[in-house]
N, C-alpha and C positions, 0 to 999 in steps of 0.2 A: 565329453567332459568327466571329472573322479572328483567329485568331492572328498575334500582331509579333513578331519578333527580331530582334536586332542582334546582329553576331559582327565584334569589331576587333580588330587584331594576336592572331590564332586564339581567344581568348575572349567567352563569351558578355559583352555588356557591357549589353542591355538583352531584357527578354522580359515581355510582358503579361500579364494572368492567362486569357485566354481562352487563348492559348497555351501554360501549365498544365494547362488544365481539356481541352485536345485528348490533349495528350500523356502526364498521367497522372503527371508529372513537375513537385514545385513549383518556384513564382519560385525560390525560394532557393538549390534544388538545380541548378537552371541557371544559376545566374548563379553558381556555383561553379566552371564548368565550363571546361574549354578548347575551342574546337571543334570538337574531333576526338570528343566525349564523345557530340554531338549523334548519329551514325551510330548508336550504338546502341540508337536509337531504331527506326531502321530497319529494318523486315524482312531478316532474312538472305539472301533471292532477289533484294532488290532492293536490298544493301546495294553492290554492288560495284560496280553500274552508278551510283550515287548519288558514289558517290566518282569515279569520273570524271568524268563530269560536271561534278563542284565542282573538278576538273583542270584540265578542259576549258575553266571560265569562268572562271578567272584572268588566261586570255590574253585573253580579252575586252575589248571597249571595256566603258569607263563608261559605255553607253546601253542598252547588253545587259541586256534580261530571262530569266531560263530558265524555262523553266514545265516542273512534273514532277507524274508523276500516279504514287503507290508505295504500300505497303505497312510502317503503322506497328506496332511491339510496343509497348502501355504495357507499366507496371512486370505487373500483373497479370495478364500474357500474352495480355489481351484482343488482336487484331489491326483497324486500323482503316482506312481507306482513306483516303489526302488528297490533297490537291494542293496545291502548293508555288510558290509564283517566289521569286524572288532576283532580286536586284539592287544593284548595287554602286551606295550615296550616299554623300556628303560628310557627314563627321559628326566633328566634333571637330577639326581644321583636313585632317581626315584621311580616305581612303577607305575604307568600312567596310560588310560584307555585309548587304542590308535582306531580310529573310527572310518571305515573310506565305504561313501555313498554315490551309486551309479543311475543316473533316473533313467528306467526299463519300462515306460508306460508306453513309448511308441511303439517295443518291441512286444509289450503285453495285448494293445490294440488290434498291431496286427496276425500275432497269433489266433486270438479271438474269432477274426473276422476270417481266419482260414479253417479254423475251427467252425464256425458259422456256416461256412462254404461246403467241408467237406459231409459235415451231418446232414445235411440239407440236400447232397444231391442226392437222384435217383438211382446213381451210381453204387456199387458196391465197392469198396476202399477198406482194405488193411495194410497196416505195416508190420514186420517185425522184425528183430534184430537179426544179427549173423546166425546165430543159432535156430533160426525159424521159429523161436518164442513171440508171441503177438503182445504185443504190447499199443494199437488203437483201431479201432475199428468205425464202422457208421452203422448206422441203422440197415439201410438199405441191403450192405454185405451181413449182418447180423442173422435178416428173412435172408436171406438165399441162399446161407447154409443150416439156419436152426439151430442156433446157439444163441443165448442172452450177450451181451454185451460183456458181461462179468463172467460167462463160463467160457467165452472166445479168450480171454485175457490170463486166464489160467493152463490153458492148450500147446498143445507147437502145432507148427505148421502139418508137422507128420502126420499127427491126432487127425486132420481132414480130410489128407490129399488120399486119390484113389489108389488104393494098391492093388499092383499087378502081381502076379500069383503061378506058378509055377503050371504049369499046363494051362494056361489062358490059350484058347486060340482064338483066331479071328478068321470070320466065315467070309470071304468075298464070295 
């Protein structure tokens, strides 16, 4: 479900049903709003950041696409985690702000559950990219190798692998 909204001259001029379903506000209600009313949907802990990003975006080029994640509060008080894309587009002979909204709450909850399982495991766990640079590990793995998570994330797998040197002999 992808919510779509257009703001022109500081007024909501288009909003689809998916946007309404994600936010919990009706299409008609949002169409009556000046654009500043949209910020009431943003959770207070994210609101100042989003307002500042909106100010910064006003000074960017028309091809600039803003991309944010934030907490949104529905009228019922339910908190959802959303991904938001925003871009100026030509609309009725002027530029308007085109917003795409995706509800990623379920994805975020799954990530947190996965992270909790990995972090609480007694088994060592780590992830590297294709170059061998670490980008994740759990406390068990960090204890096994003797590096903190911060130290490990600055390292490459080759930094901790046992190195074979010329002349090493295996005695049986």
